C-alpha positions in Angstrom: -0.2 0.2 -0.2 1.2 3.7 -1.3 0.9 6.0 2.0 1.5 9.7 2.1 0.7 12.8 4.1 -0.6 15.8 3.6 -2.2 18.7 5.9 -5.6 19.1 4.4 -6.8 16.1 2.3 -9.8 17.3 0.2 -12.1 15.0 -1.6 -13.3 16.1 -4.0 -12.5 18.5 -7.2 -15.1 20.5 -8.3 -16.6 23.8 -7.6 -16.5 22.9 -4.1 -12.8 21.0 -3.8 -11.4 23.7 -5.6 -12.6 26.7 -3.3 -11.2 25.2 -0.6 -7.8 24.1 -1.8 -7.2 27.6 -2.7 -8.4 29.2 0.9 -6.6 26.3 2.6 -3.6 27.5 1.1 -4.3 31.1 1.7 -4.6 30.6 5.2 -1.3 28.9 5.3 -1.8 24.9 5.0 1.7 23.9 3.6 0.6 21.1 1.8 -3.2 20.5 0.8 -4.0 17.2 -1.3 -7.2 17.4 -4.0 -8.7 13.4 -4.4 -10.8 13.7 -7.5 -12.1 10.3 -9.3 -12.5 11.9 -12.9 -9.2 12.3 -15.0 -9.8 16.3 -14.8 -10.4 19.0 -12.1 -13.5 20.9 -12.1 -16.7 18.4 -11.7 -20.0 19.2 -12.7 -19.0 22.7 -14.0 -16.7 21.5 -17.2 -20.2 20.5 -18.7 -22.1 23.5 -17.7 -21.0 25.5 -21.0 -24.0 28.1 -20.7 -23.0 31.3 -19.1 -25.0 32.3 -15.7 -22.2 31.3 -13.3 -20.0 34.3 -11.2 -22.6 36.7 -11.4 -22.0 37.4 -7.6 -19.0 36.2 -6.8 -16.8 37.7 -9.9 -19.6 40.3 -11.0 -19.4 38.5 -14.3 -21.3 36.3 -16.4 -19.3 33.1 -17.1 -19.7 30.1 -18.3 -19.3 26.3 -16.0 -15.8 25.9 -17.6 -14.3 29.9 -17.1 -15.4 29.5 -13.6 -13.7 26.0 -13.0 -10.7 27.3 -14.8 -10.3 30.5 -12.2 -10.2 28.0 -9.8 -8.0 25.5 -11.5 -5.7 28.4 -12.2 -5.4 29.8 -8.7 -4.8 26.4 -7.1 -1.9 25.8 -9.9 -0.2 28.9 -9.0 -0.3 28.0 -5.2 1.0 24.5 -5.7 -2.2 22.4 -4.8 -1.1 18.8 -5.2 -4.2 16.9 -7.0 -4.3 12.8 -7.0 -6.7 12.2 -10.3 -7.9 9.1 -11.5 -8.9 8.1 -7.8 -11.8 6.9 -6.1 -11.8 7.0 -2.0 -13.0 4.1 -0.5 -13.4 5.1 3.2 -12.6 7.8 5.5 -11.3 7.4 9.1 -12.7 10.2 11.3 -10.6 9.2 14.4 -7.5 8.3 12.4 -7.9 11.1 9.7 -6.7 9.1 6.7 -8.3 8.5 3.8 -8.2 5.4 2.3 -8.6 5.3 -2.1 -7.6 3.5 -5.1 -5.9 5.4 -8.1 -4.9 4.6 -11.3 -1.2 6.0 -10.6 -0.3 4.1 -6.9 -2.8 1.2 -6.9 -4.5 1.2 -3.0 -3.1 4.5 -1.3 -3.8 5.6 2.3 -3.2 9.5 2.7 -2.6 10.8 6.2 -3.4 14.2 6.8 -4.3 17.1 9.4 -7.9 17.5 8.8 -10.4 16.1 5.8 -12.7 18.5 3.5 -15.2 16.1 2.0 -16.5 18.0 -0.9 -18.3 15.0 -3.1 -21.0 17.2 -4.8 -24.6 15.5 -5.4 -25.9 13.2 -7.9 -29.5 13.1 -9.7 -32.4 11.0 -8.7 -33.3 8.6 -11.4 -36.7 6.9 -12.5 -36.1 4.3 -10.1 -36.4 6.5 -7.0 -39.3 8.1 -8.3 -41.0 4.9 -9.4 -42.8 5.9 -12.6 -45.0 2.9 -14.1 -44.9 2.0 -17.8 -42.4 0.0 -20.1 -38.7 0.3 -19.6 -37.4 1.8 -23.0 -34.5 3.3 -24.0 -34.5 7.5 -24.3 -35.3 8.1 -20.4 -32.5 10.1 -19.0 -31.6 12.3 -16.2 -31.3 15.7 -17.1 -27.3 15.8 -15.9 -26.6 12.6 -17.9 -28.2 13.8 -21.0 -26.2 17.1 -20.7 -22.8 15.5 -20.0 -23.7 13.7 -23.8 -24.5 16.6 -25.6 -21.8 18.8 -24.1 -19.1 17.0 -23.6 -19.7 13.9 -26.1 -21.4 15.5 -28.7 -24.2 13.4 -28.4 -27.9 14.3 -29.0 -30.3 11.6 -26.6 -33.3 12.4 -28.5 -35.5 15.1 -31.0 -38.8 14.9 -29.4 -38.8 16.0 -25.5 -40.3 15.6 -22.6 -38.9 17.1 -19.0 -40.2 16.1 -16.0 -39.1 18.2 -12.9 -38.6 22.3 -13.3 -35.2 22.1 -11.5 -32.4 24.2 -13.2 -30.4 21.4 -15.2 -33.7 20.6 -16.5 -34.8 24.0 -17.7 -31.4 24.6 -18.8 -31.7 21.1 -20.9 -34.8 22.3 -22.3 -33.0 25.2 -23.9 -30.1 23.5 -24.7 -32.0 20.8 -26.6 -33.8 23.4 -28.4 -30.6 25.3 -29.5 -29.8 21.7 -30.6 -33.1 21.8 -33.0 -35.0 19.4 -31.0 -38.9 20.0 -29.7 -39.2 20.1 -26.3 -43.5 19.4 -25.6 -43.3 20.7 -22.2 -42.0 20.6 -19.1 -43.9 19.0 -16.6 -43.8 19.7 -12.7 -45.6 18.1 -9.6 -45.5 20.9 -7.0 -47.7 24.3 -7.9 -44.4 26.5 -7.7 -41.1 26.6 -9.4 -38.6 24.2 -8.4 -36.0 25.8 -9.7 -34.6 29.7 -10.1 -36.7 32.2 -11.8 -34.1 33.4 -13.8 -33.8 30.0 -15.5 -37.8 30.0 -16.1 -37.3 33.5 -18.1 -34.1 32.7 -20.0 -34.6 29.0 -20.6 -38.9 28.3 -21.1 -40.6 31.8 -21.3 -37.8 33.2 -24.0 -38.2 30.1 -26.2 -42.2 29.4 -26.0 -41.4 25.9 -24.0 -44.8 25.2 -21.7 -44.7 24.9 -17.7 -47.3 22.8 -16.8 -47.4 23.0 -12.8 -49.3 20.8 -10.3 -48.8 18.0 -13.3 -46.7 15.0 -13.4 -45.6 11.7 -16.1 -48.4 8.7 -14.8 -46.7 6.3 -17.2 -44.2 5.6 -20.4 -45.0 4.1 -23.5 -42.8 2.4 -25.8 -40.7 -0.9 -26.3 -37.4 -0.5 -27.6 -37.7 3.5 -27.2 -39.9 5.8 -25.6 -43.2 6.5 -28.3 -44.4 9.1 -25.7 -45.6 9.7 -21.6 -49.5 10.2 -20.5 -49.0 13.5 -17.9 -51.9 14.5 -15.5 -53.0 17.2 -13.3 -52.6 16.3 -9.7 -54.7 17.4 -6.7 -53.7 18.9 -3.1 -52.1 15.5 -2.3 -50.2 15.1 -5.4 -52.2 12.6 -6.7 -53.0 11.8 -10.4 -56.3 13.3 -11.5 -56.9 10.3 -13.9 -59.4 12.6 -15.9 -56.8 15.1 -17.0 -54.5 12.6 -18.3 -53.4 13.3 -21.8 -50.7 11.5 -23.9 -47.8 13.3 -25.1 -46.1 11.4 -28.3 -41.9 12.2 -27.7 -38.6 9.9 -28.1 -37.0 11.0 -25.3 -38.0 12.1 -21.4 -35.5 13.5 -19.0 -35.6 13.6 -15.6 -35.1 16.9 -13.4 -36.6 16.0 -10.1 -34.2 16.5 -7.6 -30.4 16.1 -6.4 -29.2 13.5 -3.4 -25.8 14.7 -1.4 -23.2 12.1 -2.2 -22.8 10.7 1.8 -22.0 7.3 1.5 -18.2 8.0 2.8 -19.9 10.4 5.1 -22.1 7.7 6.7 -18.8 5.2 6.9 -16.9 7.5 8.8 -20.1 7.5 11.4 -20.5 11.6 10.6 -24.3 12.6 12.0 -26.6 13.3 8.9 -29.4 15.7 8.8 -32.3 13.8 7.8 -34.1 17.1 6.1 -30.7 17.8 3.7 -29.4 14.7 3.7 -25.9 15.9 4.1 -23.9 16.2 7.1 -24.7 18.4 9.7 -22.1 21.1 10.0 -21.7 24.5 12.3 -20.4 27.9 11.1 -17.0 26.9 10.1 -18.5 23.9 8.2 -16.9 21.6 10.9 -18.8 18.1 11.1 -19.7 16.0 13.7 -16.2 14.6 14.0 -13.8 16.7 14.9 -11.0 17.8 12.2 -13.5 16.6 9.8 -15.2 19.6 7.5 -17.8 19.7 4.4 -18.8 21.9 2.2 -20.8 22.6 -1.3 -23.7 20.4 -2.8 -22.7 17.5 -0.5 -24.2 19.0 2.5 -27.1 21.1 1.1 -28.0 21.7 -2.6 -27.3 24.7 -3.8 -28.9 27.0 -6.4 -25.7 29.0 -7.2 -21.7 27.9 -7.5 -21.3 31.1 -6.3 -22.8 30.5 -2.9 -20.8 26.9 -3.0 -17.7 28.9 -3.6 -18.3 31.1 -0.2 -19.0 28.2 1.8 -16.4 26.2 0.6 -13.6 29.1 1.2 -15.2 28.6 4.8 -14.4 25.0 4.9 -11.1 25.0 3.3 -9.8 28.0 5.7 -10.5 26.5 9.0 -9.6 22.7 7.9 -6.0 24.6 7.7 -6.5 26.4 11.0 -7.1 23.0 12.7 -4.1 21.3 11.0 -2.0 24.2 12.3 -4.1 24.0 16.0 -5.6 27.5 15.6 -9.1 26.6 15.9 -11.4 29.5 17.5 -12.2 28.3 20.9 -15.5 26.0 21.7 -17.1 27.9 24.7 -21.1 26.5 23.9 -23.0 25.0 21.0 -26.3 26.4 20.4 -28.9 24.9 17.1 -30.3 26.6 14.3 -33.9 26.2 14.5 -36.5 26.6 11.7 -39.4 28.7 12.6 -42.1 29.7 10.4 -41.9 28.4 6.8 -37.8 27.7 7.0 -37.5 24.0 6.2 -33.6 23.9 7.0 -30.7 25.8 7.9 -27.0 25.5 7.3 -25.1 25.6 9.5 -27.1 23.2 11.9 -25.0 24.4 15.0 -23.5 27.4 15.7 -20.5 27.5 18.2 -20.2 30.6 20.2 -16.3 31.3 21.0 -16.6 34.9 22.6 -15.4 36.6 19.4 -17.4 39.2 17.8 -17.9 36.9 14.5 -20.4 37.4 12.2 -22.2 34.0 10.8 -24.2 33.3 7.6 -27.2 31.3 7.8 -28.4 29.5 4.8 -31.9 28.3 4.5 -34.8 27.6 2.0 -38.4 28.0 2.8 -40.9 25.6 2.5 -43.4 27.3 0.2 -43.6 30.7 -1.7 -44.8 33.7 -0.4 -44.3 37.7 -1.3 -43.7 40.8 0.8 -42.0 39.3 4.1 -39.5 39.4 6.4 -36.5 37.3 6.9 -36.0 37.2 11.0 -34.0 35.5 13.4 -34.2 35.7 17.0 -32.3 34.5 20.3 -34.1 34.5 24.4 -37.1 35.7 22.8 -35.7 39.0 20.9 -35.4 40.0 17.2 -31.6 40.2 16.3 -32.3 40.5 12.8 -34.9 41.7 10.3 -34.5 42.1 6.5 -37.3 42.5 4.1 -37.9 40.2 0.9 -40.4 41.0 -2.2 -40.7 37.3 -2.5 -39.6 34.0 -1.2 -39.8 30.4 -3.5 -38.3 26.7 -2.5 -36.1 26.9 -5.5 -34.0 29.9 -4.4 -31.6 29.7 -1.2 -32.2 32.5 1.3 -29.6 33.9 4.1 -29.3 36.0 6.7 -26.2 37.3 8.8 -26.4 37.8 12.3 -23.3 38.7 14.9 -22.6 36.1 17.6 -22.7 38.7 20.1 -26.3 38.7 19.6 -27.2 35.1 20.5 -27.9 35.0 24.3 -30.3 32.5 24.4 -30.0 28.3 24.4 -30.6 28.7 19.8 -31.2 30.8 17.3 -34.9 30.8 15.3 -34.8 31.5 11.5 -38.4 33.0 10.5 -40.2 34.0 7.5 -43.4 36.4 8.7 -45.6 38.7 7.1 
């Protein structure tokens, strides 16, 4: 077995891993190692050739490869090491070791001062949403179709129906249309948009692609290849209404029905997992329930903007470097982040009160759309933050910034109120 050492080991070389690596280096970590299962760094951004990245972080519009390229270039300048074509098998949270197998060294054990989990997420498939019907060719997840067309120059079909109004699904509706395909409809089971409003405008409205809210695919028809799908309106319990069923002839069904954080390694390391996000619970330093193991990006919770992933991941990289150097803030007491009215989850889930006067960003998603609201934070029965929002939507991340010194109670409650 090949063995090596580093100050900070980062699992995943996508936008989260790259941002964390750059931040760790800037914080003074001497040896930072990215472990990536692909043969190149960049992660999902390699196939996201559309613009729209970097608007908040760089204040300019970039494509996915351009956004990733900026961090790859900086990582190279800072001498960040990378172990490519390497699959991580396990993480030992007590010993701070990562065991992987790679094409260059075979089975490899990495001894680290701290570890950052940045494995990203994967798509839900047809098997996980259990659509009835036959099992023909022509059923793809939206991300798989995106990789095929953008990186391998393979058009997956000509007549398309998309299930789910997630961002990848809407972006693929535009992409397929630009390729000369016919997108008959984007079908969404909820009565509100699952992705960003800007993607609806730029990808659906601008191309005249119908969005059918409160609808779902009830059956797939076809033997060797998809011949069409049946869709129907759903009631308040999300059950299809039989009399509303209609048939749409098509040869391809793309699924954009949610993302799942890649946390098999996290569970193997016995790290606490949130039942809502399916990612590790973290504090404001992005440290998990295992001391010295940090997590960031979509492996923690699925973000809507890569710019937000970068900000959170920089925090993870910074404090992973601090931990490796023995410079973590003191741990006086810990308070939980509590979901109040119309709040589905909050990240970070816990806050470490160290006695320092620090600003803490809390990211959260609402449970239902609303307009004309206030985002509030309270502790010990006292409101410590209030911000007006014209509208909120489950598909778009909200966030508040509070002062640690204002947290006087046993928790912090985030609410969305009229």
